[in-house]
C-alpha positions as CSV (number, residue, x, y, z in Angstrom):
1,M,80.5,134.7,58.4
2,G,84.2,133.6,58.5
3,N,84.8,135.6,61.6
4,N,81.9,134.0,63.4
5,N,83.2,130.6,62.5
6,L,86.6,131.5,63.9
7,I,85.2,132.8,67.1
8,S,83.1,129.7,67.5
9,L,86.2,127.4,67.0
10,L,88.2,129.5,69.5
11,R,85.4,129.2,72.1
12,K,85.2,125.4,71.5
13,W,88.9,124.6,71.7
14,T,90.5,127.1,74.0
15,P,89.3,125.4,77.3
16,I,90.5,122.0,76.0
17,I,93.9,123.5,75.2
18,I,94.2,125.1,78.6
19,V,93.3,121.9,80.4
20,G,95.8,119.9,78.3
21,V,98.7,122.3,79.0
22,C,97.8,122.4,82.7
23,C,97.7,118.6,83.0
24,F,101.0,118.2,81.1
25,F,102.6,120.7,83.5
26,I,101.3,118.9,86.6
27,G,102.1,115.4,85.3
28,F,105.5,116.0,83.7
29,I,107.2,119.3,84.4
30,I,106.6,119.4,88.2
31,P,108.2,116.0,89.0
32,K,111.6,117.0,87.7
33,S,111.8,120.7,88.4
34,Y,110.3,121.8,91.7
35,D,110.7,121.0,95.4
36,Y,107.4,121.8,97.0
37,N,105.6,119.6,99.5
38,F,102.1,120.7,98.6
39,E,100.0,120.9,95.5
40,K,98.2,124.1,94.2
41,K,96.1,122.1,91.8
42,S,93.1,119.8,92.2
43,E,93.0,116.9,89.8
44,T,90.3,114.9,88.1
45,R,91.4,111.5,86.9
46,E,90.2,108.9,84.4
47,S,89.3,105.6,85.9
48,G,89.1,102.1,84.4
49,Y,92.8,101.1,84.7
50,N,94.7,98.8,87.1
51,F,98.0,100.6,87.3
52,I,97.6,104.1,85.9
53,N,95.3,107.0,86.9
54,P,95.5,109.5,84.0
55,L,95.0,113.2,84.6
56,I,92.0,114.5,82.6
57,E,91.3,117.8,84.3
58,C,93.1,120.1,86.7
59,A,92.2,123.4,88.2
60,D,93.4,126.0,90.8
61,N,92.3,125.2,94.3
62,N,93.5,127.7,96.9
63,Q,92.0,125.4,99.7
64,L,94.8,122.9,99.3
65,I,97.6,123.9,101.7
66,S,100.9,122.3,102.9
67,Q,100.2,119.2,104.9
68,Y,102.3,117.7,107.6
69,I,103.2,114.0,107.1
70,P,103.6,112.5,110.6
71,F,106.0,109.7,109.8
72,E,108.5,112.0,107.9
73,K,110.2,112.8,111.2
74,D,110.4,109.1,112.1
75,I,112.1,108.4,108.7
76,K,114.5,111.3,109.2
77,N,115.5,110.0,112.7
78,L,116.0,106.5,111.3
79,I,118.3,107.8,108.5
80,E,120.3,109.9,111.0
81,S,120.8,106.8,113.2
82,E,121.8,104.7,110.2
83,I,124.4,107.2,109.1
84,L,125.8,107.5,112.6
85,N,126.2,103.7,112.8
86,Q,127.8,103.2,109.4
87,T,130.8,104.6,107.6
88,N,130.5,106.9,104.5
89,T,126.7,106.3,104.1
90,D,124.3,108.3,101.9
91,I,120.6,107.7,102.1
92,T,117.8,109.5,100.3
93,V,114.0,108.9,100.6
94,Y,111.2,110.3,98.5
95,Y,107.5,109.7,99.4
96,R,104.3,110.9,97.7
97,D,100.7,110.2,98.3
98,L,99.3,109.7,94.7
99,N,95.8,110.7,95.6
100,N,96.6,114.4,95.0
101,G,98.3,114.4,98.3
102,P,101.5,115.5,100.2
103,W,105.0,114.5,99.6
104,F,108.5,114.8,101.2
105,S,112.1,114.3,100.1
106,I,114.9,113.7,102.6
107,N,118.4,114.4,101.3
108,G,116.9,115.0,97.9
109,D,119.8,117.0,96.5
110,L,122.2,114.0,96.6
111,E,122.9,112.4,93.2
112,Y,123.3,108.6,92.6
113,S,124.2,106.4,89.7
114,S,121.0,105.2,88.1
115,A,122.3,101.7,87.7
116,S,119.4,99.5,86.5
117,L,116.8,102.2,87.1
118,A,118.0,103.5,83.6
119,K,116.1,100.5,82.1
120,I,112.8,102.2,82.7
121,P,113.4,105.2,80.3
122,L,114.9,102.7,77.8
123,A,111.6,100.8,77.8
124,M,109.7,104.1,77.6
125,A,111.8,105.0,74.5
126,Y,110.6,101.8,72.7
127,Y,107.0,102.3,73.6
128,K,107.1,105.9,72.5
129,M,108.3,104.7,69.1
130,A,105.6,102.0,69.1
131,E,102.9,104.7,69.4
132,Q,103.7,105.6,65.7
133,T,105.1,102.2,64.5
134,P,103.6,99.4,66.7
135,E,105.3,96.7,64.6
136,I,108.6,97.7,66.1
137,L,107.7,95.6,69.2
138,A,107.6,92.4,67.1
139,K,111.0,93.0,65.5
140,N,113.5,90.1,66.2
141,L,116.9,90.7,67.7
142,K,119.6,88.1,68.0
143,L,121.8,87.7,71.1
144,D,125.3,87.9,69.5
145,T,127.9,87.1,72.1
146,N,130.4,89.2,70.3
147,T,128.5,92.3,71.1
148,C,126.5,91.6,74.3
149,G,127.5,88.1,75.6
150,H,126.7,87.5,79.3
151,I,127.0,90.8,81.2
152,P,127.4,90.1,85.0
153,Q,125.0,91.6,87.5
154,L,124.5,91.6,91.2
155,F,121.1,89.7,91.1
156,E,121.4,87.3,88.2
157,P,118.2,86.5,86.2
158,I,116.8,83.1,87.0
159,E,116.4,82.4,83.2
160,K,119.2,83.9,81.2
161,L,118.9,84.8,77.5
162,I,120.4,82.1,75.2
163,P,123.3,83.0,73.0
164,N,122.5,83.1,69.2
165,Q,118.8,82.9,69.9
166,T,116.4,85.6,68.6
167,Y,113.9,87.5,70.8
168,T,111.2,90.1,69.9
169,I,111.7,93.6,71.3
170,E,108.6,93.1,73.4
171,Q,110.1,90.0,75.0
172,L,113.3,91.8,75.7
173,I,111.5,94.7,77.3
174,R,109.8,92.2,79.6
175,K,113.2,90.6,80.6
176,L,114.6,94.1,81.0
177,L,111.9,95.1,83.6
178,T,111.1,91.9,85.4
179,D,114.6,90.4,85.6
180,S,116.6,93.6,85.1
181,D,118.5,91.6,82.4
182,N,121.7,93.3,81.3
183,D,121.9,91.3,78.1
184,A,118.4,92.5,77.1
185,E,119.4,96.0,77.9
186,C,122.5,95.6,75.7
187,L,120.5,94.4,72.7
188,L,117.8,97.1,73.1
189,Q,120.4,99.9,73.4
190,A,122.3,98.7,70.4
191,N,119.2,98.6,68.2
192,L,117.9,102.1,69.0
193,E,119.2,105.0,67.0
194,Y,121.2,107.4,69.0
195,K,119.4,110.6,68.1
196,Y,116.1,109.1,69.1
197,K,117.5,107.9,72.5
198,R,118.9,111.3,73.1
199,K,115.6,113.0,72.5
200,I,113.7,110.7,74.9
201,Y,116.2,111.2,77.7
202,D,116.1,115.0,77.1
203,D,112.3,114.9,77.2
204,L,112.5,113.1,80.6
205,G,115.0,115.5,82.1
206,L,117.9,113.1,82.4
207,E,120.6,115.3,81.1
208,N,123.5,113.2,82.4
209,Y,122.4,110.2,80.5
210,D,124.1,109.3,77.2
211,L,123.2,106.0,75.7
212,N,126.3,105.9,73.5
213,A,128.4,105.9,76.6
214,S,128.6,102.8,78.7
215,E,130.3,101.6,81.9
216,S,132.5,98.5,82.0
217,H,133.2,96.8,85.3
218,E,135.6,99.4,86.5
219,N,136.2,101.9,83.7
220,I,133.8,104.1,81.8
221,I,134.1,103.7,78.0
222,V,132.8,106.4,75.7
223,S,132.4,105.8,72.0
224,Q,133.8,108.4,69.6
225,D,130.4,109.5,68.3
226,V,128.9,110.1,71.7
227,A,126.8,113.3,72.0
228,P,128.4,115.4,69.3
229,G,129.3,118.8,70.7
230,K,128.4,117.8,74.2
231,S,130.9,117.7,77.1
232,I,130.4,114.8,79.5
233,D,131.5,114.6,83.1
234,L,132.4,110.9,83.3
235,N,132.1,110.9,87.1
236,K,128.4,112.0,86.7
237,L,127.5,109.7,83.8
238,Y,124.1,108.3,84.4
239,Y,123.8,110.2,87.7
240,A,120.6,112.0,88.8
241,N,118.7,112.9,92.0
242,I,115.8,111.0,93.5
243,K,113.1,113.4,92.3
244,Q,114.2,112.7,88.7
245,Y,113.9,108.9,89.2
246,A,110.7,109.2,91.1
247,G,109.3,111.5,88.4
248,L,109.5,108.6,85.9
249,F,106.9,106.7,88.0
250,R,104.7,109.8,88.2
251,I,104.9,110.2,84.5
252,L,103.8,106.6,83.9
253,Y,101.1,106.8,86.6
254,N,99.7,110.0,85.1
255,S,100.1,108.7,81.6
256,S,101.5,112.1,80.7
257,Y,104.2,111.0,78.3
258,L,103.2,107.7,76.9
259,N,99.6,106.9,75.8
260,R,97.3,105.0,78.2
261,E,98.0,101.5,76.7
262,Y,101.8,101.7,77.0
263,S,101.9,103.5,80.4
264,E,99.6,100.7,81.8
265,K,101.8,98.1,80.1
266,I,105.1,99.2,81.6
267,L,103.6,99.4,85.2
268,T,102.0,96.0,84.7
269,I,105.3,94.5,83.7
270,L,107.0,96.2,86.7
271,S,104.4,94.7,89.0
272,Q,105.7,91.3,87.9
273,S,109.3,92.1,89.0
274,K,111.2,89.1,90.4
275,F,113.1,91.3,92.8
276,K,111.2,90.6,96.1
277,Q,113.7,92.1,98.5
278,G,113.9,95.9,99.3
279,L,110.5,97.7,99.1
280,A,108.5,94.5,98.6
281,D,110.2,92.4,101.3
282,K,107.9,93.1,104.3
283,L,104.7,94.1,102.5
284,P,101.7,91.9,102.8
285,N,101.3,89.4,100.0
286,N,98.0,91.0,98.8
287,I,99.6,94.4,98.3
288,V,100.6,95.0,94.6
289,I,103.8,96.9,93.9
290,A,105.2,98.1,90.6
291,N,108.9,98.7,91.2
292,K,112.4,98.7,89.8
293,Y,115.7,98.3,91.6
294,G,119.1,99.4,90.6
295,S,122.5,98.2,91.9
296,K,126.0,99.3,91.3
297,N,129.2,97.9,92.7
298,S,132.0,100.1,94.1
299,S,134.7,101.2,91.7
300,E,137.7,103.5,91.4
301,I,135.3,106.4,90.8
302,E,132.7,105.5,93.5
303,S,134.1,103.7,96.6
304,L,130.7,102.6,97.9
305,D,128.2,100.0,96.7
306,Q,124.8,101.5,95.7
307,L,121.4,100.0,95.9
308,H,118.1,101.7,95.0
309,D,114.5,100.6,94.9
310,C,111.7,102.8,93.6
311,G,108.1,102.0,93.0
312,I,104.3,102.5,93.4
313,I,102.7,100.7,96.2
314,Y,99.1,100.1,95.4
315,Y,97.5,100.4,98.8
316,P,93.8,100.0,98.2
317,K,92.3,103.3,97.3
318,N,95.4,105.1,98.5
319,P,98.4,104.3,96.2
320,Y,101.7,105.9,97.1
321,L,105.1,106.3,95.5
322,L,108.2,105.4,97.5
323,C,111.8,105.7,96.3
324,I,114.9,104.9,98.4
325,M,118.5,105.4,97.2
326,T,121.5,104.3,99.2
327,K,125.2,104.1,99.3
328,H,126.6,101.5,101.7
329,G,129.8,99.5,102.3
330,E,127.7,96.3,102.2
331,T,124.7,95.7,99.8
332,N,122.9,93.6,102.4
333,D,122.8,96.7,104.7
334,S,121.1,98.6,101.9
335,I,118.6,95.8,101.3
336,N,117.7,95.7,105.0
337,F,117.4,99.4,105.4
338,I,115.2,99.8,102.3
339,S,113.0,97.0,103.6
340,K,112.7,98.7,107.0
341,I,111.7,102.1,105.6
342,S,109.1,100.5,103.3
343,Q,107.6,98.6,106.2
344,I,107.4,101.8,108.4
345,V,105.7,103.7,105.6
346,Y,103.2,100.9,104.9
347,E,102.3,100.5,108.6
348,E,101.8,104.3,109.0
349,I,99.5,104.4,105.9
350,N,97.6,101.3,107.1
351,N,97.1,102.6,110.6
352,S,96.1,106.1,109.5
353,L,93.4,104.8,107.1
354,N,92.0,102.2,109.6
355,D,91.8,104.3,112.8
């Protein structure tokens, strides 16, 4: 009788376990580890959300083969022309059709400073904690000018945090993602236990991130208790390649790390970003985009300014992920180039779906 019950349980749960492992692999491991431009899995997704499209089933499908993306060549030519006309310029582009479609990466092996893109995994860390202790989001933190003060940034928030005023963690996360507020980041980093931050970043494959290390305007400062037993290349602190950054958006879109509620919430907040340059600049007003930019001024370590913009463009019934990372002598050059690439991709998608 006992053996029959065991066999019955195995028959019931084995398919569910297999599907779960398969979907986790597709939604999480692939974005940060492999460099293919085709999928070997077909995907079934859960509907009913505005910003996420969770994987609920995946299966082998040998009918899916590598697909040519017509505008990839146009993007490559534009990058080559831009590099020829500028001095010491690096440009990387990542595109993916999110309807189980093709993708490409140009200059994908180059690494960049994450700059404010690092604010996404910081928000993810808090929402991961909130899955077990939701009350953490209502905790109040005070802006103490002795620890955070006003940290300068390239694009200043329209409404700055007020010194000595308290804010809930959820309010700070919203400022973190919509305004890219450096003071909000400072407070959130200081409040989160180091071991927990380290685990989240390891989970997300960001091995050069260490949240007990921080950058000042020109020098990198590392606290004494940073990453015990770990050696850090200061020149690569907070550096990663474009597939790692783009992978964060896929993880959110697939809801493969955070639960449905919090994956949806982060992308909803990102869709309210006040940064309307870059990817969003030349898109039609009715097109929703959930994106995050990152900027870093030149320094003794890095002689060029960096500007990046990554996000999901919710083209009706055909959302796509676009991530562009740049190093330029002038930030305006980067803004204009990102805007140009985004416009080209949108027009190609629009034309192909309306022919």
